[in-house]
C-alpha positions, 0 to 999 in steps of 0.5 A: 386189491385184485386186478383182472385183465389189466382193468380196474373197475369204477368201484375200485377207483371210487374205493381208492378215492375214499381211502385217500380222503379218509387218511387224515381222519383219526376220530374213529376207533371202530372198524370201518368197511368201504361201501359200494362193493360190486354185486356183479358175479365173478368179483374178488375181494381184497382186505387190508388195514387202513391208516387208523386201523380200519379194515378196508374191503375193496371189490374189483369187478372181474369183467371190465367195461370193455369186455363183452362178457361172452364166454367160451360157449359162443366160440364153441357153438361157432365151431360146431356150426362151421363143422356142420357146414363142411359135412356135405361134401362126401357125396359129391366128391366120392366114389366111382360112377354108378354101373349104368349105361347113362353113367358110362356114356356121360363119362365116355363122351366127356372124356373121349371127345377126340376118340369116340367111336359113337355117332351120338349118345343113343348109339352109345346107349345101344352098344352099352346095353349088350355088355355084362355089368361086372363090378366097379372094381373091374379093370379088365374083362368084358364088363361095363365096370371095366369100360367105366373104369377106363373111361374115367381114367381117360378123362384125366390122363392118356385118353388115346390109350384108355378110350379104346379100352373103354369102347365097344371092342375093349381093345384087348383089355375090356374083352374076354381073351377067348372072344371072337376076333376080327382076323377070324371073322374076316377070314371066315366071311371072305372065304364063304362070301365071295363075288357079289356077296362080299361087301368089302374092298379087301381084307384090310377094309374088313379088318378096319371096319371090324376093329371097333365092333363089340366082340360078343361071344362065340356062337352068337346068332343075334346081336351087334357083335363079331360073334354073330357075324362070324357065325352067319359068315361060317357054315350058314353062309356056306350053305346059303350065302345069299341069305347069311352073308348079309347077316354077316356083313357090317350092317347085320341085315336085321339079324346081327344088330342091336336087339 
């Protein structure tokens, strides 16, 4: 007799009862076969000799009454469904922010709340529009990519260090080494813009106001940069201080301003 999953089907039990009732019947000499064999798929037959020489075949169903009959197909499809559900996370948790001013300002204003040099989001966008794009791998140099990198780092650690790197000035990191600097600008301006043409209280005032400005490049004649102010505070201011000193001042006088 064959057992599967520790269960005996109803047909097997009936067959056993049949055997019990036929033990005392010696009248038949012919081979007898128990009726009622299970026609369900997956069953197994067990054959043996009865008490009077009969050959008895007992069929045991391979699926017990308590089994659902589900095979591994259902489990497999469930696993596939689960794996499909988990496949949508890559885009939302992956790579660096896009190389755009919108992305930069969003990251900077969120991560540098206590260190921001911008009056508002539009001010941030205006400054950002002046910078070379660079690449997402930049960690140094005068690029948008460098500033995005340090703004992203600042959102999770040491904002007091990384926010200045990601600001307009670059704080010596996101800036070119040969870029115009505040010391040169202030010396040039205060040497040529004197008296009423000098808007700064003293050298320290000039250096303080200059510190957050975008360096730009040497020879800038327009744009909101130290380079532009240094240019107009140099030879042009020496020749016509009333015209060029305002261009070289903090407000830019419509020349050293965002284009």
